[in-house]
N, C-alpha and C positions, 0 to 999 in steps of 0.2 A: 449567076451564084458568085458569090468570091468566099476563098477561102481564109482563114487564117489559124494562125497560131499562140494559142492563149495559155496561160496558167495559172489555177485556182490552188493554189495552195493554203488555204485558211477556211475552215467557215464564213467569219467575218466576209472572206471577197468572192464567197460561193453566194453566200446570201446578196450583196450586193451586186454581184451579176445577175444575177434570174431578174432582179428589182429592173435594174435598167434593158434588159431587152426584152421585158411583156411589157414595157414601155412602146414598143414597135407593133404595127401589126403588120408583120411580117413571121415566117418561120425559120428557126434558128437550127439546127441540129450539132452536137457534141460525140464526137468520132476518136474515139481507143483501140486502136486493133479492130476487133472484127463486132463491136459494139456500136450503135450507131443507137444514139436520143435524142428526148427534144429539151434543148440549151431549157427549157420554162421550167423543167419540170425538178424542182430540188432537190427531191429525192432520188431521180434517175443520174443525178450529178453525183448524189452520194455512191451510188454503185459504183464511179468509174476508181481509177487508181487515180486521182490527183496531185501524184505523186513526181510526173515527168509532164509539159506541153501537153494539150489538144489540139485535136482541131477542129475550127467550131466554120463551119457551112453555112453561109448569109445566106439564103434565098431572097432576096428583093432586084427590081426593079431598077427601083429607082430612091430613093434618098442612103444609098450606097455608101458616099463617103460621109453625110452625116450621124450614121450606124457605126462606122467605122470611131468615127470621134469621141462618140458614148464611150468605144469597148477600148480604150488605148491601152489604160492603165489597166486591162486584165492581159494584153498583147504581151508575148512574150519575147 
């Protein structure tokens, strides 16, 4: 598992982020405080406090570099 910090401070960023993570066949969790939600759930993301960076847990064994490259625009 790899953990990175991401910033989703606009509606357009959230929509494009969800489109990006759904391209991969692996699990992604967003962690904000004590809340953990599926990063592929746009409604779940909007339930979080998006004013500060959020931790993204990538549950992947392979293709981690490819995933991180695709998510670079969202990293804080």
